[in-house]
Structures are given as structure tokens and as C-alpha cells.
Residue, then its C-alpha position, 0 to 999 in steps of 0.5 A: x422053800x417053806x414059805x414058797x410051799x405055804x403060799x404057792x402050793x395052795x395056789x397050785x390046787x386052787x384051779x382044781x378047787x375052784x372048778x370042783x367046788x364052784x364060787x359058793x362052795x369055795x366061799x363056804x371053805x373060805x368062811x370056815x378057814x377064816x374062823x380057823x385062822x382066828x383060832x390060829x391067831x389066838x393059839x399062836x398068841x404072838x409067840x412067833x415074835x416073842x418066843x423067837x426073840x427070847x430064844x434067839x437072845x438066850x440061845x447059849x443056855x439050854x436051860x433057859x431055852x428049855x423053860x421058854x419052849x416048855x412054857x410056850x407049848x403049855x400056854x398054847x395047849x391052854x389057849x387051844x382049849x379055850x379057843x375050841x370051846x368059844x368057837x363051838x359056842x359061837x357056831x350055834x349062832x352062825x347058820x353056815x357053821x351050824x349046818x355044816x358040822x364037818x366043815x366046822x370040825x375041819x376048821x377047828x382042827x386047821x386052826x389049832x394045828x396052824x396055831x401050834x406050829x412051832x416055827x418060833x422054836x425052829x427060828x429062835x434056835x436057827x434050826x430050820x433044816x429038819x422042819x423045812x424038809x418035813x413041812x415041805x414033804x407033808x404039804x406036797x402029800x396034802x396037795x396029793x390028798x386033795x386031788x385024790x379025795x376032793x371031787x364035789x362040793x360035799x367034800x369041802x370039809x376035806x380041804x381044810x382037814x388035809x391042810x392040817x397035815x403039815x402043821x401037825x407034822x411040824x408040831x411033832x418035829x418041834x417037840x422032838x427038837x426040843x427034847x433032843x437039844x434043850x433041857x426040858x422041865x415039867x410045865x408050871x403055872x409060872x412058865x405058862x404065865x411068863x410066856x403069855x406075859x411075854x407074848x400078849x403085846x405081840x398077840x395084840x399086834x397080830x390080832x390087830x392085823x387080823x381085823x383087816x386081813x383074816x376078818x375080811x371074808x367074815x365081814x363081807x359074808x355079812x353083806x354079800x352072797x356066798x358067790x361074791x364072797x368066793x370071788x373076793x376070797x379067791x383074789x385075797x388068797x392070791x394076794x396073800x400068797x404074793x405078799x407071802x413071798x416077802x416073808x422069807x426076807x423078814x423071817x430070815x433076818x428077824x432072829x439075827x436082828x433080835x440077837x444083834x439088838x442085844x449084842x451088837x447095835x452097830x451090826x444090827x443097824x447095818x443088817x436092818x438097812x440091808x433087809x429094808x432095801x431087799x424087802x422094799x425092792x421086792x415089794x415094788x416088783x411084786x406089786x407091779x407084776x400082780x397088777x399087770x398080770x391080774x387077768x392072766x393070773x385069775x384066768x389060769x388059777x380060777x378059770x373064766x367063771x371067776x372073771x369078777x375077781x380080776x378088778x379085786x386083785x388089781x386093787x389088792x396089787x398095791x399090798x406087796x409094796x405097802x406091806x414091804x414098807x411096813x415090815x421094813x420099818x416096823x418088824x425089822x426095826x422096832x420089834x427086835x429092839x423091843x419097841x412093839x408098843x409103837x408098832x401096836x399103835x400103827x396096827x390099831x390105827x389100821x384096824x380101825x380104818x379097816x372096820x370103818x371103811x368095810x362097814x361103809x364100802x362093803x354093803x355098797x360096793x361088795x367085794x371091790x369095797x372090801x378090797x379098797x378097805x384093806x388097802x386103806x388099812x395097810x396104808x394107814x399102818x404104813x403112814x403111822x409107822x412113817x410118822x413114828x420113824x420121823x419123830x424118833x429120828x428127829x428126837x435122836x438128832x435133838x438129843x445127840x448120840x449118847x442115848x443108848x436106845x435110839x441110835x440103832x433105831x434111827x440109823x437103821x430106818x433112815x434109809x427106809x424113810x428116804x425110800x418111802x418118800 
């Protein structure tokens, strides 16, 4: 339900915003939101993966979990301060941000609030009930606020401001849960450093993802007018929402797989295989439905003035299937076992592919070129992960079943490899 609210409620207000703000106004909001999402990635720093895994594996000790939680919160506060200062300095060189100070401030609030959402805490402790209720309630309230207070392009900054409400409520709930259920300590430099050291590989992984997801609107804005950016941002928003429907599968399995990776390899392999079948099957269904229904989706959500977004969405319809393969092989198999370095290789490859094709295709084909670049980048990630899986499985078969770190991985991804082929 949380993921549905995160992905579907924004789609619920898009028809209204598309008509009130127009393509150019919506392009401005998308640009500022992209800046905020970069700050969010920096503040979050991969803790959604590293801290979740550490908490899940230390769940039996309130003291250990308390040190992890305090260190992570303190590290995020430091990173948020750095991110705001850098963004303010960069904004002086970006005309759109410099000429829209309220939109810039709203983007900064949005970015910091999103980055500091303690989803890692709730998932790691497997206590999602309260957090889910508060987030769903606050997101519904934010949607109501948009309808009440956003009436013209001059109100564009309010869109991001209201979208910051839910993560702020979630942060307050996270602090309360940590105080209630964990043994807390005064943060020290060592705690902060340990959190950053544990999360930096995950941060590189997620920042690599940002080069071909969050950065696309910013890159396109360098070559195209605001209206074209608005068309692409609209299709990308729908595509992300549809891909986001896969997240409940990944997020539900990931903490348990992290726990089993340290305590029961056999059960972890069985559960990894189940999650792979479920996620890849869902990815196929979503891709087919998105391609077939692109005209209807754009017409209902954005209106006839956004008809140019249809071919863009049809190109991006490939993403749910490709992402489901990458998630099932990478996040669900490699990350719980602590093999984030292998995933990082794939992410770097995808980022390089995206940057190369974006520079070549976006100036000539505008929004469609950027969409093709994104699909090629995701395909590159998937291909590299497939290659890693094949090599690791071959290594296991050559060296036998006595290696302690390979059997779980090899057996878990064997079925996924067959499905990918």
C-alpha cells in the first residue's frame, strides 16, 4: 500500500497539474524535482540497502541496532547540510533555478525530506505498520493540498512543498520508533563513520542508477525547450510509477533474504528463487500492458495536449521487464550476500551507456532519443548481471559445492538465468 501511494497518488494529481501548469510549467517542476532527487540520493547514501541489511542481521540486539540507527541518522544530517550548500552554490549558475527561488527552496526541502525517510529503519526492524499508516495518510493529505492550493503556473513551487509532507511525517515516526524500541546513544564520529563506510558502496550503486534515471530530465533540458522536457518528464513519471509497482516484491523479500543470508543459506536460496519468479512475471505483465495502453494512459492522465508523450511512453514500456530481471538477479541475489561490488560493475556500465547515448541521441531525437538511451542503459545493466551470473555459476560447477560463498548464489539465480534466456 505504501508503494502504491508513492507511485499511484502522483499519477492521480498529474491530470490536474498537466492542465493547470501546462507542458512548460510541468517541465520546470520536473527540473527542480530532478535537482531534489539528486540531493535525496546523496542524503540517503545507500542506507536503504546497507542499514536495512545491518539492522536485519542484528535484529536480536537492541544495543547494536541502536548504534546503527543513531549513526545512520547522524550521517544523514551531515550529508543533508553538505547537499544543501552545494545545491545553493550550483543554483547561481543555473538560470531556471536562479530565477525561481521559491521553486529552488521547495526542491531542496523535497530532496532532504525524501533522503532522510527512515524506510531502512522500518524495513530492517520489520515494523512497517505504523510507518505505512502515517505515510499513506500524509500522502493523501498532500494530494488534497495540491488540489486546494495549486491553481496556476505561479504555484508550481507548492507541488514539491506539499510532496515533502509525507517524508517529514515518516522521519518523525522513525525517530519515535527508534526511541521506543532501541537502545539509543549520543552520536559519535565513529558511529557516523561506520554508517558512511557501510553505505558508500550502496551509494555508488544508487548514484550510478541516477545517471540514467534521475539525471535524464536534467540532461534533456540542456538540449530541448521546456515543453519537450515536459513531454518526456510526463512519460518518465508514468513509467517510473509502473516500474515502482515491482518495488513491493523487492522490498518485502530483501530484509528476509538479508537475514537468511547470514543464518540459513538453503532457505535463502529457496526464497530468492520464489521472489525471482514473482518479480519477473510481474515485469512481463506490466511491460505488455504499458505498451498496449500508452495512448489511453496519456489521454486520461495528461490530456490531448500531451499526445507527443505517447511514443516516449511506448519506448519506456520495455523497462518493467528489464528492471524485473535486473532486480531479481542483482538486488535479490547479490546484495543480501554482500556482493554489492558485482552489482556496482553493472550499474557503472549502465551509466556509461546512458551518458554516451544521451549525448548522441537527445540533441537529434529529443525526448524519444532520451527514452531510447534509458532503455539501452537498463539493458546494459541486465546484460552485465546475466554475464556475472553465468560466470559465477560456471565457477561453482568447476570448483564443487564445498565453497561456502557460492552455492547459495548459484542455485538461487539458476532459474532466473533460464527465465532471462
